[in-house]
DSSP file (Angstrom, degrees, kcal/mol; ACC not computed):
  #  RESIDUE AA STRUCTURE BP1 BP2  ACC     N-H-->O    O-->H-N    N-H-->O    O-->H-N    TCO  KAPPA ALPHA  PHI   PSI    X-CA   Y-CA   Z-CA
    1    1 A M    >         0   0    0      0, 0.0     3,-1.9     0, 0.0     8,-0.1   0.000 360.0 360.0 360.0 102.2   19.2   -7.1   -4.6
    2    2 A F  T 3   +     0   0    0      1,-0.3    23,-0.4    22,-0.1    20,-0.2   0.638 360.0  65.3 -65.5 -15.6   15.7   -7.9   -3.2
    3    3 A V  T 3  S+     0   0    0     18,-0.1    17,-3.2    17,-0.1    18,-0.8   0.550  90.3  80.4 -84.8  -5.5   14.8   -4.2   -2.8
    4    4 A Y  B <  S-A   19   0A   0     -3,-1.9    15,-0.2    15,-0.2    19,-0.2  -0.784  72.3-140.1-105.6 147.4   14.9   -3.5   -6.5
    5    5 A K  S    S+     0   0    0     13,-1.3    18,-0.3    -2,-0.3     2,-0.2   0.908  84.7  66.3 -66.1 -44.6   12.2   -4.3   -9.1
    6    6 A S  S >  S-     0   0    0      3,-0.2     3,-1.0    11,-0.2    -2,-0.1  -0.501  80.6-131.2 -84.3 147.4   14.6   -5.4  -11.8
    7    7 A A  T 3  S+     0   0    0      1,-0.3    -1,-0.1    -2,-0.2     3,-0.1   0.751 110.3  62.3 -65.7 -23.3   16.8   -8.5  -11.6
    8    8 A T  T 3  S-     0   0    0      1,-0.2    -1,-0.3     3,-0.0     2,-0.2   0.706  93.3-171.0 -76.3 -19.1   19.7   -6.3  -12.6
    9    9 A G    <   +     0   0    0     -3,-1.0    -1,-0.2    -8,-0.1    -3,-0.2  -0.428  42.1  40.7  77.9-134.3   19.1   -4.4   -9.4
   10   10 A F        -     0   0    0     -2,-0.2     3,-0.1    -3,-0.1     8,-0.1  -0.281  55.8-160.0 -65.2 131.5   20.9   -1.1   -8.6
   11   11 A D    >   -     0   0    0      3,-0.3     3,-1.1     6,-0.2     6,-0.2  -0.943   5.2-158.4-110.1 109.2   21.4    1.5  -11.4
   12   12 A P  T 3  S+     0   0    0      0, 0.0    -1,-0.1     0, 0.0    -2,-0.0   0.803  93.3  55.4 -58.6 -28.7   24.2    3.8  -10.3
   13   13 A A  T 3  S+     0   0    0      1,-0.3    -3,-0.0    -3,-0.1    -2,-0.0   0.783 127.8  15.9 -74.6 -26.1   22.9    6.5  -12.7
   14   14 A D    X   +     0   0    0     -3,-1.1     3,-1.9     3,-0.1    -3,-0.3  -0.601  66.1 177.6-147.7  79.9   19.5    6.4  -11.1
   15   15 A P  T 3  S+     0   0    0      0, 0.0    -1,-0.1     0, 0.0     4,-0.1   0.690  82.2  59.9 -61.3 -19.6   19.5    4.6   -7.7
   16   16 A W  T >  S+     0   0    0      2,-0.1     3,-1.5    -5,-0.1     2,-0.4   0.669  75.9 112.7 -79.2 -17.2   15.7    5.4   -7.2
   17   17 A K  T <  S-     0   0    0     -3,-1.9    -6,-0.2     1,-0.3   -11,-0.2  -0.404 100.7 -13.4 -62.2 112.4   14.9    3.4  -10.3
   18   18 A G  T >  S+     0   0    0     -2,-0.4     3,-1.7     1,-0.2   -13,-1.3   0.441  93.0 157.7  77.1  -0.7   13.0    0.3   -9.1
   19   19 A L  B <  S-A    4   0A   0     -3,-1.5    -1,-0.2     1,-0.3   -15,-0.2  -0.383  72.0  -2.6 -65.2 130.9   14.0    0.9   -5.5
   20   20 A L  T 3  S+     0   0    0    -17,-3.2    -1,-0.3    -2,-0.1   -16,-0.2   0.764 107.8 104.1  58.4  31.4   11.6   -0.8   -3.0
   21   21 A R    <   +     0   0    0     -3,-1.7   -17,-0.1   -18,-0.8    -2,-0.1   0.043  43.2 135.9-124.1  24.5    9.4   -2.0   -5.9
   22   22 A S     >  -     0   0    0    -19,-0.3     4,-2.0   -20,-0.2   -17,-0.2  -0.394  61.7-126.2 -75.5 152.2   10.3   -5.7   -6.1
   23   23 A T  H  > S+     0   0    0    -18,-0.3     4,-2.7     1,-0.2     5,-0.2   0.872 111.4  58.6 -61.6 -38.1    7.7   -8.4   -6.5
   24   24 A L  H  > S+     0   0    0      1,-0.2     4,-2.4     2,-0.2    -1,-0.2   0.909 105.8  47.6 -59.6 -42.9    9.1  -10.1   -3.4
   25   25 A L  H  > S+     0   0    0    -23,-0.4     4,-2.6     2,-0.2    -1,-0.2   0.913 112.2  49.4 -66.0 -40.8    8.5   -7.0   -1.2
   26   26 A V  H  X S+     0   0    0     -4,-2.0     4,-2.5     2,-0.2    -2,-0.2   0.928 112.8  47.5 -63.0 -44.2    4.9   -6.7   -2.6
   27   27 A M  H  X S+     0   0    0     -4,-2.7     4,-2.4     1,-0.2    -1,-0.2   0.904 112.7  48.8 -63.0 -41.0    4.2  -10.4   -1.9
   28   28 A A  H  X S+     0   0    0     -4,-2.4     4,-2.5    -5,-0.2     5,-0.2   0.902 110.1  52.0 -66.0 -40.6    5.7  -10.1    1.6
   29   29 A F  H  X S+     0   0    0     -4,-2.6     4,-3.4     1,-0.2     5,-0.5   0.947 111.6  46.1 -60.1 -48.9    3.6   -7.0    2.3
   30   30 A K  H  X>S+     0   0    0     -4,-2.5     5,-1.9     1,-0.2     4,-1.8   0.897 111.8  52.5 -60.0 -41.4    0.4   -8.8    1.2
   31   31 A H  H  <5S+     0   0    0     -4,-2.4    -1,-0.2    -5,-0.2    -2,-0.2   0.921 119.1  34.0 -60.9 -45.6    1.4  -11.8    3.3
   32   32 A V  H  <5S+     0   0    0     -4,-2.5    -2,-0.2     3,-0.1    -3,-0.2   0.919 128.9  31.1 -78.0 -47.1    1.9   -9.7    6.5
   33   33 A F  H  <5S+     0   0    0     -4,-3.4    20,-1.6    -5,-0.2    19,-0.2   0.682 133.1  19.2 -95.4 -17.9   -0.7   -7.0    6.2
   34   34 A I  T  <5S-     0   0    0     -4,-1.8    18,-0.7    -5,-0.5    -3,-0.2   0.694 116.2 -63.2-112.1 -77.5   -3.5   -8.7    4.3
   35   35 A A    > < -     0   0    0     -5,-1.9     3,-1.9    16,-0.2     4,-0.3  -0.914  35.2-109.4-171.5 148.9   -3.3  -12.5    4.4
   36   36 A P  G >  S+     0   0    0      0, 0.0     3,-1.1     0, 0.0     4,-0.1   0.854 118.5  56.2 -53.9 -34.4   -0.9  -15.2    3.3
   37   37 A S  G >  S+     0   0    0      1,-0.2     3,-1.4     2,-0.1     6,-0.2   0.651  88.4  78.5 -73.7 -14.3   -3.4  -16.3    0.7
   38   38 A S  G <  S+     0   0    0     -3,-1.9    -1,-0.2     1,-0.3    -7,-0.1   0.642  77.5  70.7 -72.7 -12.4   -3.6  -12.8   -0.9
   39   39 A I  G <  S+     0   0    0     -3,-1.1     2,-1.0    -4,-0.3    -1,-0.3   0.651  77.8  88.6 -77.6 -12.6   -0.3  -13.2   -2.7
   40   40 A D    X   -     0   0    0     -3,-1.4     3,-1.7     1,-0.2     7,-0.3  -0.750  62.5-168.0 -85.2  99.2   -2.1  -15.7   -5.1
   41   41 A D  T 3  S+     0   0    0     -2,-1.0    -1,-0.2     1,-0.3    -2,-0.0   0.676  83.3  62.2 -64.3 -16.3   -3.4  -13.4   -7.8
   42   42 A T  T 3  S+     0   0    0      1,-0.2     2,-1.2    -3,-0.1    -1,-0.3   0.668  85.2  79.8 -82.5 -16.4   -5.6  -16.2   -9.1
   43   43 A D    <>  +     0   0    0     -3,-1.7     4,-2.5    -6,-0.2     5,-0.2  -0.724  58.6 178.5 -93.9  89.1   -7.6  -16.5   -5.9
   44   44 A V  H  > S+     0   0    0     -2,-1.2     4,-1.4     1,-0.2    -1,-0.2   0.874  76.7  53.6 -61.6 -41.0  -10.0  -13.6   -6.3
   45   45 A D  H  > S+     0   0    0      1,-0.2     4,-0.5     2,-0.2     3,-0.2   0.926 113.4  41.7 -60.8 -46.8  -11.8  -14.2   -3.0
   46   46 A A  H >4 S+     0   0    0      1,-0.2     3,-1.0     2,-0.2    -2,-0.2   0.899 113.1  53.1 -68.7 -40.6   -8.6  -14.2   -0.9
   47   47 A A  H 3< S+     0   0    0     -4,-2.5    -1,-0.2    -7,-0.3    -2,-0.2   0.746 106.3  54.0 -68.3 -22.3   -7.1  -11.2   -2.8
   48   48 A S  H 3< S+     0   0    0     -4,-1.4    -1,-0.2    -3,-0.2     2,-0.2   0.596  85.9  99.9 -89.9  -9.6  -10.2   -9.1   -2.2
   49   49 A K    <<  -     0   0    0     -3,-1.0   -14,-0.0    -4,-0.5    -3,-0.0  -0.530  66.8-144.8 -77.5 142.8  -10.2   -9.7    1.6
   50   50 A G    >>  +     0   0    0     -2,-0.2     3,-1.3     1,-0.2     4,-0.9   0.768  29.8 173.4 -80.9 -27.6   -8.8   -6.8    3.6
   51   51 A G  H 3> S-     0   0    0      1,-0.3     4,-2.4     2,-0.2     3,-0.3  -0.238  70.2  -9.4  55.8-139.3   -7.1   -8.8    6.5
   52   52 A N  H 3> S+     0   0    0    -18,-0.7     4,-2.0     1,-0.2     6,-0.3   0.792 136.1  59.4 -64.1 -29.2   -5.0   -6.7    8.8
   53   53 A T  H <4>S+     0   0    0    -20,-1.6     5,-3.0    -3,-1.3    -1,-0.2   0.921 110.8  42.1 -65.7 -40.5   -5.3   -3.6    6.6
   54   54 A E  H ><5S+     0   0    0     -4,-0.9     3,-1.2    -3,-0.3    -2,-0.2   0.919 112.1  53.3 -69.8 -44.1   -9.1   -3.7    6.9
   55   55 A I  H 3<5S+     0   0    0     -4,-2.4    -1,-0.2     1,-0.3    -2,-0.2   0.868 116.8  38.9 -57.7 -39.2   -9.1   -4.5   10.6
   56   56 A H  T 3<5S-     0   0    0     -4,-2.0    -1,-0.3    -5,-0.2    -2,-0.2   0.290 113.2-114.0 -99.8   8.9   -6.8   -1.5   11.3
   57   57 A G  T < 5 +     0   0    0     -3,-1.2     2,-0.5     1,-0.2    -3,-0.2   0.775  53.3 167.8  69.3  25.6   -8.4    0.9    8.8
   58   58 A M      < +     0   0    0     -5,-3.0    -1,-0.2    -6,-0.3     3,-0.1  -0.635  10.4 161.2 -78.5 121.9   -5.4    1.1    6.6
   59   59 A K        +     0   0    0     -2,-0.5     2,-0.3     1,-0.2    -1,-0.2   0.411  62.2  28.6-121.3  -3.7   -6.2    2.7    3.3
   60   60 A S  S    S-     0   0    0     -7,-0.1     2,-0.2    63,-0.0    -1,-0.2  -0.985  83.2 -99.4-152.4 161.6   -2.9    3.7    2.1
   61   61 A I        -     0   0    0     55,-0.3     2,-0.3    -2,-0.3    59,-0.1  -0.542  32.0-154.5 -82.1 144.5    0.7    2.6    2.4
   62   62 A T     >  -     0   0    0     -2,-0.2     4,-1.7     1,-0.1     5,-0.2  -0.811  25.9-119.3-113.7 159.8    3.1    4.4    4.7
   63   63 A T  H  > S+     0   0    0     -2,-0.3     4,-2.6     1,-0.2     5,-0.2   0.912 115.0  54.0 -62.9 -41.6    6.9    4.6    4.5
   64   64 A T  H  > S+     0   0    0      1,-0.2     4,-2.4     2,-0.2    -1,-0.2   0.833 104.5  53.6 -67.6 -30.3    7.2    2.8    7.8
   65   65 A S  H  > S+     0   0    0      2,-0.2     4,-2.1     1,-0.2    -1,-0.2   0.894 110.8  47.2 -68.2 -38.2    5.1   -0.2    6.6
   66   66 A I  H  X S+     0   0    0     -4,-1.7     4,-2.6     2,-0.2    -2,-0.2   0.931 113.5  48.1 -66.3 -44.8    7.4   -0.5    3.5
   67   67 A I  H  X S+     0   0    0     -4,-2.6     4,-2.4     1,-0.2     5,-0.2   0.910 110.1  52.5 -62.9 -42.1   10.5   -0.3    5.7
   68   68 A Y  H  X S+     0   0    0     -4,-2.4     4,-2.2     1,-0.2    -1,-0.2   0.939 112.4  44.2 -58.9 -48.2    9.1   -2.9    8.1
   69   69 A V  H  X S+     0   0    0     -4,-2.1     4,-2.7     1,-0.2     5,-0.2   0.912 112.2  52.1 -65.5 -42.2    8.4   -5.4    5.3
   70   70 A A  H  X S+     0   0    0     -4,-2.6     4,-2.5     1,-0.2    -1,-0.2   0.890 111.0  48.4 -60.7 -39.5   11.8   -4.8    3.7
   71   71 A T  H  X S+     0   0    0     -4,-2.4     4,-2.3     2,-0.2    -1,-0.2   0.885 110.7  50.5 -69.8 -37.8   13.5   -5.4    7.0
   72   72 A Q  H  X S+     0   0    0     -4,-2.2     4,-2.5    -5,-0.2    -2,-0.2   0.918 112.5  47.0 -64.3 -42.5   11.5   -8.6    7.6
   73   73 A V  H  X S+     0   0    0     -4,-2.7     4,-2.0     2,-0.2    -2,-0.2   0.925 110.4  52.7 -66.2 -43.1   12.4   -9.8    4.1
   74   74 A Q  H  X S+     0   0    0     -4,-2.5     4,-0.5     1,-0.2    -1,-0.2   0.935 111.6  46.2 -57.3 -45.9   16.0   -9.0    4.6
   75   75 A F  H >< S+     0   0    0     -4,-2.3     3,-1.1     1,-0.2    -1,-0.2   0.909 110.4  53.2 -61.6 -43.6   16.0  -11.0    7.9
   76   76 A A  H 3< S+     0   0    0     -4,-2.5    -1,-0.2     1,-0.3    -2,-0.2   0.819 106.3  53.4 -62.9 -31.5   14.2  -13.9    6.2
   77   77 A L  H 3< S+     0   0    0     -4,-2.0    -1,-0.3    -5,-0.1    -2,-0.2   0.590  96.6  86.7 -79.5 -10.6   16.9  -14.1    3.5
   78   78 A L  S << S-     0   0    0     -3,-1.1    -3,-0.0    -4,-0.5    12,-0.0  -0.451  80.2-127.6 -89.9 164.0   19.7  -14.3    6.0
   79   79 A S  S    S+     0   0    0     -2,-0.1    -1,-0.1     2,-0.0     2,-0.1   0.545  73.7 111.0 -87.0  -8.5   21.1  -17.4    7.6
   80   80 A T        -     0   0    0     -5,-0.1    -2,-0.1     1,-0.1     3,-0.0  -0.395  56.8-153.3 -70.3 146.2   20.8  -16.1   11.1
   81   81 A S  S    S+     0   0    0      1,-0.1     2,-0.3    -2,-0.1    -1,-0.1   0.501  71.3  37.6-100.5  -6.1   18.1  -17.8   13.2
   82   82 A F  S    S-     0   0    0     -7,-0.0     2,-0.4     2,-0.0    -1,-0.1  -0.986  79.1-110.8-146.6 156.9   17.4  -15.0   15.7
   83   83 A W        +     0   0    0     -2,-0.3     2,-0.4    -3,-0.0     3,-0.1  -0.684  38.1 173.6 -88.3 134.0   17.0  -11.2   15.7
   84   84 A S    >   -     0   0    0     -2,-0.4     3,-0.9     1,-0.1     8,-0.3  -0.992  34.5-149.2-144.2 135.5   19.7   -9.2   17.5
   85   85 A H  T 3  S+     0   0    0     -2,-0.4    -1,-0.1     1,-0.2     8,-0.1   0.724 103.5  50.5 -69.8 -21.1   20.4   -5.5   17.8
   86   86 A T  T 3  S+     0   0    0     -3,-0.1     2,-0.5     7,-0.0    -1,-0.2   0.335  74.5 130.1-100.7   6.0   24.1   -6.3   18.2
   87   87 A D    <>  -     0   0    0     -3,-0.9     4,-0.8     1,-0.2     6,-0.1  -0.484  36.4-170.8 -65.4 115.1   24.4   -8.5   15.1
   88   88 A Q  T  4 S+     0   0    0     -2,-0.5    -1,-0.2     2,-0.1    -3,-0.0   0.657  78.5  54.0 -82.3 -18.0   27.4   -7.2   13.2
   89   89 A V  T  4 S+     0   0    0      1,-0.0    -1,-0.1     0, 0.0    -2,-0.1   0.949 124.9  16.7 -83.3 -53.5   26.8   -9.4   10.1
   90   90 A T  T  4 S-     0   0    0    -15,-0.0     5,-0.2     4,-0.0    -2,-0.1   0.844  76.6-171.4 -92.0 -35.9   23.2   -8.6    9.3
   91   91 A N     X  +     0   0    0     -4,-0.8     4,-1.9     1,-0.1     3,-0.3   0.892   8.2 176.3  44.9  57.6   22.7   -5.4   11.2
   92   92 A S  H  > S+     0   0    0     -8,-0.3     4,-2.8     1,-0.2     5,-0.2   0.813  74.6  59.4 -60.8 -32.3   19.0   -5.2   10.6
   93   93 A E  H  > S+     0   0    0     -9,-0.3     4,-2.7     2,-0.2    -1,-0.2   0.918 106.9  45.9 -65.2 -41.8   18.6   -2.1   12.8
   94   94 A T  H  > S+     0   0    0     -3,-0.3     4,-2.5     2,-0.2    -2,-0.2   0.904 112.3  51.7 -65.7 -41.1   21.1   -0.2   10.6
   95   95 A F  H  X S+     0   0    0     -4,-1.9     4,-2.1     2,-0.2    -2,-0.2   0.946 112.7  45.4 -58.3 -50.4   19.3   -1.4    7.5
   96   96 A Y  H  X S+     0   0    0     -4,-2.8     4,-2.6     1,-0.2    -2,-0.2   0.940 114.9  46.8 -59.4 -50.8   15.9   -0.3    8.9
   97   97 A M  H  X S+     0   0    0     -4,-2.7     4,-2.8     1,-0.2    -1,-0.2   0.837 109.4  54.4 -66.0 -33.4   17.2    3.1   10.1
   98   98 A S  H  X S+     0   0    0     -4,-2.5     4,-2.0     2,-0.2    -1,-0.2   0.924 111.8  44.2 -65.9 -44.2   19.0    3.8    6.8
   99   99 A L  H  X S+     0   0    0     -4,-2.1     4,-2.7    -5,-0.2     5,-0.2   0.910 113.7  51.8 -63.8 -41.1   15.7    3.2    4.9
  100  100 A F  H  X S+     0   0    0     -4,-2.6     4,-2.0     1,-0.2    -2,-0.2   0.944 110.6  46.5 -59.7 -50.3   13.9    5.3    7.4
  101  101 A D  H  X S+     0   0    0     -4,-2.8     4,-0.7     1,-0.2    -1,-0.2   0.892 114.2  48.6 -60.9 -40.1   16.3    8.2    7.1
  102  102 A M  H >< S+     0   0    0     -4,-2.0     3,-0.6    -5,-0.2    -2,-0.2   0.931 115.1  43.0 -67.0 -45.5   16.2    8.1    3.3
  103  103 A L  H 3< S+     0   0    0     -4,-2.7    -2,-0.2     1,-0.2    -1,-0.2   0.745 116.2  47.8 -76.9 -22.0   12.4    7.9    3.0
  104  104 A E  H 3< S+     0   0    0     -4,-2.0    -1,-0.2    -5,-0.2    -2,-0.2   0.498  82.4 113.8 -93.5  -5.1   11.8   10.6    5.6
  105  105 A D    X<  -     0   0    0     -4,-0.7     3,-2.3    -3,-0.6     4,-0.1  -0.537  65.7-141.2 -68.2 121.2   14.4   13.0    4.2
  106  106 A P  G >  S+     0   0    0      0, 0.0     3,-1.5     0, 0.0     4,-0.2   0.775  99.2  66.3 -55.5 -27.9   12.5   16.1    2.9
  107  107 A E  G 3  S+     0   0    0      1,-0.3     3,-0.2     2,-0.1     4,-0.2   0.706 103.0  47.2 -66.8 -19.0   14.8   16.2   -0.1
  108  108 A N  G <> S+     0   0    0     -3,-2.3     4,-3.0    -6,-0.2     5,-0.3   0.242  77.4 114.8-102.9  11.3   13.3   12.9   -1.3
  109  109 A A  H <> S+     0   0    0     -3,-1.5     4,-2.4     1,-0.2     5,-0.2   0.857  76.0  47.0 -54.8 -43.3    9.7   14.0   -0.8
  110  110 A I  H  > S+     0   0    0     -4,-0.2     4,-2.1    -3,-0.2    -1,-0.2   0.929 115.6  44.9 -67.6 -44.1    8.7   13.8   -4.5
  111  111 A R  H  > S+     0   0    0      1,-0.2     4,-2.3     2,-0.2    -2,-0.2   0.903 113.4  50.8 -66.6 -39.0   10.3   10.4   -5.1
  112  112 A V  H  X S+     0   0    0     -4,-3.0     4,-2.8     2,-0.2     5,-0.2   0.912 108.3  52.0 -67.2 -40.8    8.9    9.1   -1.9
  113  113 A Q  H  X S+     0   0    0     -4,-2.4     4,-2.4    -5,-0.3    -1,-0.2   0.917 110.1  49.0 -59.6 -42.9    5.4   10.3   -2.9
  114  114 A E  H  X S+     0   0    0     -4,-2.1     4,-2.2     2,-0.2    -1,-0.2   0.909 111.0  50.9 -61.9 -41.5    5.7    8.5   -6.2
  115  115 A L  H  X S+     0   0    0     -4,-2.3     4,-2.5     2,-0.2    -2,-0.2   0.929 110.4  48.2 -60.9 -46.5    6.9    5.4   -4.4
  116  116 A L  H  X S+     0   0    0     -4,-2.8     4,-2.9     1,-0.2   -55,-0.3   0.886 110.5  51.4 -64.2 -38.5    3.8    5.5   -2.1
  117  117 A E  H  X S+     0   0    0     -4,-2.4     4,-2.0    -5,-0.2    -1,-0.2   0.902 109.6  50.7 -63.3 -40.4    1.5    6.0   -5.0
  118  118 A W  H  X S+     0   0    0     -4,-2.2     4,-1.1     2,-0.2    -2,-0.2   0.936 111.9  47.0 -62.5 -46.6    3.0    3.0   -6.7
  119  119 A W  H >X S+     0   0    0     -4,-2.5     4,-2.7     1,-0.2     3,-0.6   0.915 109.0  54.4 -60.5 -44.6    2.6    0.9   -3.6
  120  120 A D  H 3X S+     0   0    0     -4,-2.9     4,-2.5     1,-0.3     7,-0.2   0.889 105.7  53.2 -57.3 -38.6   -1.0    2.1   -3.2
  121  121 A S  H 3< S+     0   0    0     -4,-2.0    -1,-0.3     1,-0.2    -2,-0.2   0.780 113.8  43.5 -68.2 -25.1   -1.7    0.9   -6.7
  122  122 A K  H << S+     0   0    0     -4,-1.1    -2,-0.2    -3,-0.6    -1,-0.2   0.852 127.6  26.3 -83.9 -38.5   -0.4   -2.5   -5.9
  123  123 A I  H  < S+     0   0    0     -4,-2.7    -3,-0.2     1,-0.2    -2,-0.2   0.832 134.4  26.2 -97.3 -38.2   -2.0   -3.0   -2.5
  124  124 A F    ><  +     0   0    0     -4,-2.5     3,-1.8    -5,-0.4     4,-0.4  -0.414  65.4 148.5-123.9  55.0   -5.1   -0.8   -2.6
  125  125 A P  G >  S+     0   0    0      0, 0.0     3,-1.0     0, 0.0    -1,-0.1   0.824  73.3  59.8 -62.4 -28.6   -6.1   -0.6   -6.3
  126  126 A H  G 3  S+     0   0    0      1,-0.2    -5,-0.1    -3,-0.2    -2,-0.1   0.599 102.4  53.3 -74.4 -10.6   -9.8   -0.4   -5.4
  127  127 A L  G <  S+     0   0    0     -3,-1.8    -1,-0.2    -7,-0.2    -6,-0.1   0.393  78.5 119.7-103.1   0.8   -9.1    2.8   -3.4
  128  128 A R    X   -     0   0    0     -3,-1.0     3,-1.6    -4,-0.4    -7,-0.0  -0.409  68.5-129.4 -66.1 141.1   -7.4    4.8   -6.2
  129  129 A P  T 3  S+     0   0    0      0, 0.0    -1,-0.1     0, 0.0    -3,-0.0   0.735 106.1  58.5 -66.0 -20.8   -9.2    8.0   -7.2
  130  130 A D  T 3  S+     0   0    0      2,-0.1     2,-0.6     0, 0.0    -2,-0.1   0.469  86.8  91.1 -87.1   0.7   -9.1    7.1  -10.8
  131  131 A V    <   -     0   0    0     -3,-1.6     2,-0.5    -6,-0.1     0, 0.0  -0.854  68.2-152.7 -96.4 120.8  -11.0    3.9  -10.2
  132  132 A V        -     0   0    0     -2,-0.6     2,-0.6     2,-0.0    -2,-0.1  -0.799   8.1-139.8 -96.2 129.2  -14.7    4.5  -10.6
  133  133 A M        -     0   0    0     -2,-0.5     2,-0.5    -7,-0.0    -2,-0.0  -0.781  14.6-162.7 -91.9 126.0  -16.9    2.1   -8.5
  134  134 A V        -     0   0    0     -2,-0.6     2,-0.2     3,-0.0     8,-0.1  -0.928  12.8-138.8-109.6 124.7  -20.0    1.0  -10.4
  135  135 A F        -     0   0    0     -2,-0.5     2,-0.2     6,-0.1     3,-0.1  -0.547  23.3-107.2 -83.6 146.3  -22.8   -0.5   -8.3
  136  136 A V    >   -     0   0    0     -2,-0.2     3,-2.3     1,-0.1     6,-0.4  -0.533  44.9-100.5 -70.7 133.6  -24.7   -3.5   -9.4
  137  137 A I  T 3  S+     0   0    0      1,-0.3    -1,-0.1    -2,-0.2     3,-0.1  -0.338 107.9  14.5 -58.9 129.9  -28.2   -2.6  -10.5
  138  138 A G  T 3  S+     0   0    0      1,-0.3    -1,-0.3    -2,-0.1    -2,-0.1   0.414  96.4 134.3  86.5  -1.6  -30.7   -3.4   -7.7
  139  139 A S  S <> S-     0   0    0     -3,-2.3     4,-2.1     1,-0.1    -1,-0.3  -0.292  70.5-110.6 -77.8 165.4  -28.0   -3.8   -5.0
  140  140 A L  H  > S+     0   0    0      1,-0.2     4,-2.3     2,-0.2     5,-0.2   0.899 119.6  52.5 -58.0 -43.0  -28.1   -2.3   -1.6
  141  141 A F  H  > S+     0   0    0      1,-0.2     4,-2.2     2,-0.2    -1,-0.2   0.861 107.4  50.7 -68.4 -35.1  -25.3    0.0   -2.5
  142  142 A E  H  > S+     0   0    0     -6,-0.4     4,-2.4     2,-0.2    -1,-0.2   0.911 110.0  50.9 -65.4 -40.9  -27.1    1.3   -5.6
  143  143 A R  H  X S+     0   0    0     -4,-2.1     4,-2.4     2,-0.2    -2,-0.2   0.900 109.8  49.3 -64.1 -41.7  -30.2    1.9   -3.5
  144  144 A I  H  X S+     0   0    0     -4,-2.3     4,-2.4     2,-0.2    -1,-0.2   0.913 110.2  51.5 -63.1 -42.1  -28.3    3.9   -0.9
  145  145 A Q  H  X S+     0   0    0     -4,-2.2     4,-2.1     1,-0.2    -2,-0.2   0.912 109.4  50.3 -61.3 -42.2  -26.7    5.9   -3.7
  146  146 A Q  H  X S+     0   0    0     -4,-2.4     4,-2.6     1,-0.2    -2,-0.2   0.917 110.2  49.6 -62.1 -43.5  -30.1    6.7   -5.1
  147  147 A L  H  X S+     0   0    0     -4,-2.4     4,-2.8     1,-0.2     5,-0.2   0.897 108.6  53.0 -63.3 -39.1  -31.4    7.8   -1.7
  148  148 A N  H  X S+     0   0    0     -4,-2.4     4,-2.2     2,-0.2    -1,-0.2   0.916 110.5  47.4 -60.6 -43.1  -28.4   10.1   -1.3
  149  149 A V  H  X S+     0   0    0     -4,-2.1     4,-2.5     2,-0.2    -2,-0.2   0.913 112.2  49.9 -63.8 -43.7  -29.1   11.7   -4.7
  150  150 A Q  H  X S+     0   0    0     -4,-2.6     4,-2.4     1,-0.2    -2,-0.2   0.909 111.5  48.3 -61.7 -42.6  -32.8   12.1   -3.8
  151  151 A E  H  X S+     0   0    0     -4,-2.8     4,-1.9     2,-0.2    -1,-0.2   0.885 111.8  48.9 -67.2 -38.8  -31.9   13.7   -0.4
  152  152 A A  H  X S+     0   0    0     -4,-2.2     4,-1.9    -5,-0.2    -1,-0.2   0.910 112.3  48.7 -65.2 -41.3  -29.5   16.1   -2.0
  153  153 A L  H  X S+     0   0    0     -4,-2.5     4,-2.6     1,-0.2    -2,-0.2   0.898 108.9  52.9 -64.1 -41.1  -32.0   17.0   -4.7
  154  154 A A  H  X S+     0   0    0     -4,-2.4     4,-2.7     1,-0.2    -1,-0.2   0.884 108.3  51.4 -62.2 -38.4  -34.7   17.6   -2.0
  155  155 A K  H  X S+     0   0    0     -4,-1.9     4,-2.2     2,-0.2    -1,-0.2   0.898 110.6  48.2 -65.5 -40.6  -32.3   20.0   -0.2
  156  156 A V  H  X S+     0   0    0     -4,-1.9     4,-2.2     2,-0.2    -2,-0.2   0.931 113.5  46.7 -63.2 -46.2  -31.7   21.9   -3.3
  157  157 A V  H  X S+     0   0    0     -4,-2.6     4,-2.2     2,-0.2    -2,-0.2   0.908 112.6  49.7 -63.3 -43.1  -35.4   22.2   -4.1
  158  158 A A  H  X S+     0   0    0     -4,-2.7     4,-1.3     1,-0.2    -1,-0.2   0.885 111.9  49.1 -65.6 -37.4  -36.2   23.2   -0.5
  159  159 A G  H  X S+     0   0    0     -4,-2.2     4,-0.7     1,-0.2    -1,-0.2   0.866 110.7  49.5 -67.4 -36.8  -33.5   25.9   -0.6
  160  160 A A  H  X S+     0   0    0     -4,-2.2     4,-0.6     1,-0.2     3,-0.5   0.858 108.5  54.0 -68.7 -35.8  -34.7   27.2   -3.9
  161  161 A G  H  < S+     0   0    0     -4,-2.2     3,-0.5     1,-0.2    -1,-0.2   0.799 104.6  54.1 -70.7 -28.3  -38.3   27.4   -2.5
  162  162 A S  H  < S+     0   0    0     -4,-1.3    -1,-0.2     1,-0.2    -2,-0.2   0.688 101.1  60.1 -79.4 -16.5  -37.2   29.5    0.4
  163  163 A D  H  <        0   0    0     -4,-0.7    -1,-0.2    -3,-0.5    -2,-0.2   0.699 360.0 360.0 -80.0 -19.5  -35.5   32.0   -1.8
  164  164 A A     <        0   0    0     -4,-0.6    -1,-0.2    -3,-0.5    -2,-0.1   0.463 360.0 360.0 -77.7 360.0  -38.9   32.8   -3.6
């Protein structure tokens, strides 16, 4: 079951366990939304490029992007050579809509939020709030950060001087 993280797949006691967290789905997402070379974790330069996510300003994962990739992977794993809305064997449209209904159901909101956070940690680890960005000493970014601090301090001092 390609939609599950574990090779053992579906757990009837906890169907959410590992659902939509497979390595195959993550690799497919990176291939489609970032760049084919981004799936190679050893290629730091390729993995750090934003690709389509950067071009389109994507900073977090959406349920529909996960569903889209899962549907593409499902189709790729099938023997059919063309996409059809009337295909009774693969029925990709039903697959897509079933995932959509499940992930958009308000009763699943907490689990879906956890799923989106997991995906964000895989695709956008540099944008996570718990990741602190440290600027290289002497870099352009460090200088801009210093100027921002100086301007904020000047505003505080100017505001304190007007109170006197």
